[in-house]
C-alpha positions, 0 to 999 in steps of 0.5 A: 786853680793853679797847678804846678810843674817843675823843671831842673836843669841837671845838664846841658846848661853852660855847655853844648853837651850833656843835655839832661833835664828833669820835668816833675808834673802831675805826680810824674818825674819825667826826664828829657834826654840823658846825654854825655858832657863831651870835651877833649875826650869823648866824655869827661869825668863829671859824667860818672858822678851820681845823678842829682836825682834818684834814678829809681824814681824816674817814671819816663825818659823822652829821648829827643834824638840819638846823638851821644850828648843826648843818650850817652848816660842811659846805660848809666841811668839803668845801672843805678836803678832806672826801671821806667819807660823810655819813649822816642821816635821809631828812627831814634830808637833804631839808631841808638843801639849802634850809637850806644854800642859804639860809645860803650866799646870806647868808654868801657875801657875806662875800668877806673869808673866802672865803665865796663860794668855801666856799658854792659850788654845787659844794661843796654838790653835793659833800656831797650826792653822798656823802650816804646817808639812813636810817630810824629804827631801821635798822642802819648797819654801820660796821665788823665791830664798830661799828653805828650806829642813828638814833633819833628825837629829836622836835626837828624833822622828821627829827631823830635821836640817834646811837647807837653799839653797840660790843662790847655797849656804847652811846654816844649823841649826842642832837643837840637833844632835842625839847620833847615833846609837839609838835604835829606830831612824836612824843615823843622816843624812849626809848633803853635801855642807854646807857653814854655819853651826850653830851647838849644842855643848851639849857634845862638851868636853866629849864622851859617852860609845858605844851602846853595852857598854850602854846596858851592863852597864844598865843590870849591874845596874839593876842586882846589884839593884836586888841583893840588893833587892833595888828600882832602880829610873831612872829620865828620859825626857818623850820624847824619853829617856823614849821610848828608855829605854822601848825598851831596857828593852823590849828587856832584858825581852823578851831575859831573859837577866834580872830577871823579876821584877816590872817596873813602868812607872810613867809618864802621859806625857811619857805614852801619848807620847809613844802612839804617837810614835806608830803612826810613826813606819815608822820614826823608823830605820830598827832594830826597824822595824824588832823587831816590825814585831815580837813583836807588843808591842815594849813598853810593857813587863811582869812586866811593870806597867804604872801608869797614876793616882796620886794615883796609883803613890803613891801605888808604895811605897807599891810595894815589892822590887826589883823594877824599877821606871822610872819617869820624869823629866830628871833633877830631877827638877820636876815631879813625880821622885822628890817625889820618890827621897825624899822617896828612896835616903836615903836608901843605897840599892837603886840606882838612875840612871842618863841617860842624861844631867843635867843643871847647878843648877838643883837637877840632877846636884848636885846629879851627882857631889856627893852632900850628901844632896839635898833639895826636897820640902823644906826639906833636904834629905840625898843621900845615894843611889848608884849613877850611870850614863850612858851617852850612853843613851844621845840623843846628839852626844858626842865630837867625833860624833860632831867633825866627823860631821863637818869633813864630810862636811869640804871641803864646810865649810866657817864658824861654829857657835857653840851654845847650850852648856855650855861655856866650852863644846862650847869652847872645840869643837870650839878649836878642830875644829880649831886645827884639821880641820883648819876651821873658828869656833866661839862661839857667844854671846847672842844678837850677830848678824853675817852677811853672804854672798851669791852668792860669792863662 
């Protein structure tokens, strides 16, 4: 007997951000992620249009991890009547609170879309009142015939792939896949027997430096900035990238690999999230646990200053060079980094170091592409500072990593849906999989629905 399921790609196609997938199976309507689409601003206007489904009819929302492009529209879902359950890992639930509160504080100023009502304290509380958390590998029984298991994606703390088991066949939504090996986290889990795969493709057309190379490059950038007596500014994502950089800097300082200088950790959200990281040390990889057994302060070292208050942030300008500033946001589209860029980008002795993906249209992308003048707070600012980039600190698998992830499960795969990437990236890895593994890979369009067949191996 043939049984059916249907996936509708409601977001996260043709774009890295905005993950939102509707999976209808065994009488249940299940969402995987409900994130914001991000561009030049934290979120664009399309986020506030009606969902292509009725939120009141959604039974369950699975959250792969707590980045805003995977969780940012949960308050909107609640505001429009969602009363179902939310499932994730334990760290994801803990990290989502501060992430939504911070997003809400920024977006709720946008009264034109009623964002103050969408991101209300009440809506966020409602979401958490129905939110249950699970361990990796724990079986979640949805119906008599439908079971779900969360697998370790290795992307950020608590990130999970969502594995659906139905009549002997498996569907896997990857969420974002980690750039293993990570300084802090275990490698992406090997998952066997997958029949239908919905996978990300952020770096589908590019490869990163190796782990050893990325640390050498970071050390080189820091040393060169020190010799120039400049300011090194690092726009970084508050969640995971900040903690990885602190971990690497801690190691370098402790082992006297770089000179001691002032390092300003200028992100209230990242500081708050780092405290949550300390509560989930069991989720670290074995190397990080070993380091932790000798050094109780993985995220602290001589010269580090955490600046919670805005007045402390303003005083960074008065601190003598050389110095390092780590601040959000990672794409230079908001947060305290923007103030620092306005102040420091015109000086050729300074350096801006890009360590992650820069979305189309963001100031970070323009700087990455070599623009000589960038608009910040309505003013044209000259970009004379050195531009450095280390892709090895990205939290995403590169093209080879994605390819090998698929290759390891190729014997069971029926169909692969390539999502969460710019079109050229998605199409490149799609064609690579088709040509080299001879598998049925496809990059769906937004709004497209695909029927899956089960119990017919």
